[in-house]
C-alpha positions as CSV (number, residue, x, y, z in Angstrom):
1,X,0.0,0.0,0.0
2,X,1.1,3.6,-0.6
3,X,1.4,6.3,2.0
4,X,-1.3,8.3,0.3
5,X,-3.6,5.2,0.4
6,X,-3.0,4.9,4.1
7,X,-3.9,8.5,4.6
8,X,-7.1,8.1,2.6
9,X,-8.1,4.9,4.4
10,X,-7.7,6.7,7.7
11,X,-9.5,9.8,6.6
12,X,-6.4,11.7,7.8
13,X,-5.6,15.3,7.6
14,X,-2.1,16.1,6.4
15,X,-0.2,18.3,8.9
16,X,3.3,18.0,7.6
17,X,3.4,17.2,3.9
18,X,5.0,13.9,2.6
19,X,7.9,14.4,0.2
20,X,6.8,11.2,-1.6
21,X,3.2,10.3,-0.9
22,X,3.6,7.3,-3.3
23,X,6.2,5.6,-1.1
24,X,5.4,1.9,-0.3
25,X,4.2,1.2,3.2
26,X,4.6,-2.5,4.3
27,X,3.1,-2.3,7.8
28,X,2.2,-0.1,10.8
29,X,3.3,0.0,14.5
30,X,0.4,1.0,16.7
31,X,1.1,1.9,20.3
32,X,1.0,4.7,22.8
33,X,4.1,3.3,24.5
34,X,7.1,4.5,22.6
35,X,9.2,1.6,23.9
36,X,6.9,-0.8,22.0
37,X,7.6,1.1,18.8
38,X,11.3,1.2,19.5
39,X,11.3,-2.6,19.8
40,X,9.3,-3.2,16.6
41,X,12.1,-4.1,14.3
42,X,9.9,-3.3,11.2
43,X,10.9,-1.6,8.0
44,X,8.8,0.6,5.6
45,X,6.2,1.2,8.3
46,X,4.1,4.1,9.7
47,X,3.4,4.8,13.4
48,X,-0.1,5.1,14.7
49,X,-0.4,6.6,18.2
50,X,-2.5,8.7,20.4
51,X,0.5,10.1,22.2
52,X,1.0,13.8,21.4
53,X,4.6,14.4,22.4
54,X,7.8,15.5,20.6
55,X,9.2,12.1,21.6
56,X,6.9,10.6,19.0
57,X,8.8,12.4,16.2
58,X,12.2,11.6,17.7
59,X,11.2,7.9,18.0
60,X,10.0,8.0,14.3
61,X,13.4,9.3,13.3
62,X,15.3,6.7,15.3
63,X,13.3,3.7,13.9
64,X,13.1,5.1,10.4
65,X,9.3,5.3,10.3
66,X,7.8,6.7,7.1
67,X,5.2,8.8,8.8
68,X,3.3,9.4,12.0
69,X,-0.5,9.3,12.3
70,X,-2.0,10.8,15.5
71,X,-5.3,9.0,16.2
72,X,-8.4,9.8,18.3
73,X,-8.6,13.4,16.9
74,X,-5.3,14.4,18.6
75,X,-3.7,17.5,17.3
76,X,0.1,18.2,17.4
77,X,1.6,21.2,19.0
78,X,3.7,23.7,17.1
79,X,6.8,22.1,18.6
80,X,5.8,18.7,17.2
81,X,5.0,20.1,13.8
82,X,8.4,21.9,13.7
83,X,10.3,18.7,14.7
84,X,8.5,16.8,12.0
85,X,9.3,19.4,9.4
86,X,12.9,19.6,10.5
87,X,13.3,15.8,10.2
88,X,11.2,15.4,7.0
89,X,8.7,13.1,8.8
90,X,5.2,13.3,7.3
91,X,2.6,14.0,10.1
92,X,-1.1,13.3,9.9
93,X,-4.1,13.4,12.3
94,X,-7.3,11.3,12.2
95,X,-10.4,11.3,14.3
96,X,-10.5,7.5,14.1
97,X,-9.6,5.5,17.3
98,X,-6.4,3.3,17.2
99,X,-8.3,0.0,16.8
100,X,-10.4,1.2,13.9
101,X,-7.3,2.6,12.2
102,X,-5.6,-0.8,12.5
103,X,-8.7,-2.5,11.1
104,X,-8.8,-0.3,8.1
105,X,-5.1,-0.7,7.4
106,X,-5.4,-4.5,7.7
107,X,-8.2,-4.4,5.2
108,X,-6.1,-2.2,2.9
109,X,-3.1,-4.6,3.1
110,X,-5.0,-7.7,2.2
111,X,-4.2,-8.9,-1.3
């Protein structure tokens, strides 16, 4: 699936623009505990979280996540937006809860 397809499936609002919205996304890491995301070991993935903290962007940078999606209608602070822009990490927000977001991505990923 492509990043733009993920954003569409999640009815997400783009906060920080993706340089390449057609980049291939293989999976997602969904958690509010950043330690769970740090331990994921995945590649070509996006982060889904309800945690609104600059550490989310720093974690995305460390693990090489393709984008961050804030769920449950959470909105990023200016600090978070600035960090995402500085590190080139696309940032989105969706009103969907975490579980529903995961269900939609699982349906999108099915062959």
